[in-house]
N, C-alpha and C positions, 0 to 999 in steps of 0.2 A: 345163200351166197357164202362161199368159203372165205376165211380171213384173207387169203391171198388175193381173191377177187375183189374183196373190199378195199385192200391197200392199192390195188392197180386202178380201181375207180377213183379213189382219192388222189392218187398221183396224177391222173388226167386232169382233174379240176378240183383242187383242194378248196377253192372258194365256194363251190356249190355244196359240197359236203359239210364243210365246218362253219362258213359264215364269217368268222373272225379268226385271225391268226393265233391270238391267245387261247381259243378253244383247242387247237393242235397242241399248243405247248402244255396244256393242262390234261390232255387225253392220256390217262395212265393205262388204257388198254393195249397200247402199242409202245414198244421200247423207245428210248430217247433217240437213238440213231435213226430210226424210221421216222419219227416226228420231225427230225431235223431235215432228212431227205424231202418230206412232204412240204415243209416250210421253204426249202430251197427251190423246189418246183413252183411254189407259190410266188416267191420273190421273181422268178423268171416271168411268170405270168404277169405280175404287177409291172415289171420294167417294160414288157411288150406293150401292155396297156398305156403306160406313161409315154412310151415312144409314139404310139399311134395318136395319143391326145396332143402330144407336141406337134403332130403333123395335122391336126384338126380332123382326125378320123374316128373320133368316138363322141359320145354323148356328154362328155365332160365330167364323168364320174370322178369322185376324189380318189387319189392314189392310195392304195393300201400298203405301199411300200414302207413308210415308216413303222406301221404296226407290224408288218412281217419281220422287219430287221429287229425290232424290240423283242419279239418272240424268239427268233433265231439266237440272239445275244443271250436270252434268258436261259434257253436249253444248253447252250455251249457252256455258260458260267455254272449252272447248276449241276451238269453231268461231266464237266471236264473234257467236253468234246471240241475237236478242231473241225470247223465246218468244211474246210477244204479236203481234209481226209475223209470225212464221212460222205461228202458229195461224190467222191471218186469211186466209191464201192458199188 
């Protein structure tokens, strides 16, 4: 699989590929901006699951949102990235 295909797969479902948001933040095989985009996708996934949970449409899994936000904040802080600008690219 090409690196581009790997990134595409990760962007579709980051939680399946990495397991934990901190794993994305620590993955030095991809650049910080791409890691941030992956985490922003994971954040959206976590928000969607939380919304479904609020509507009693899931099995009650714990939300990953706090962990995702912590990883996003870490990357932004360490690399001087603006999450809103990176997400728009």
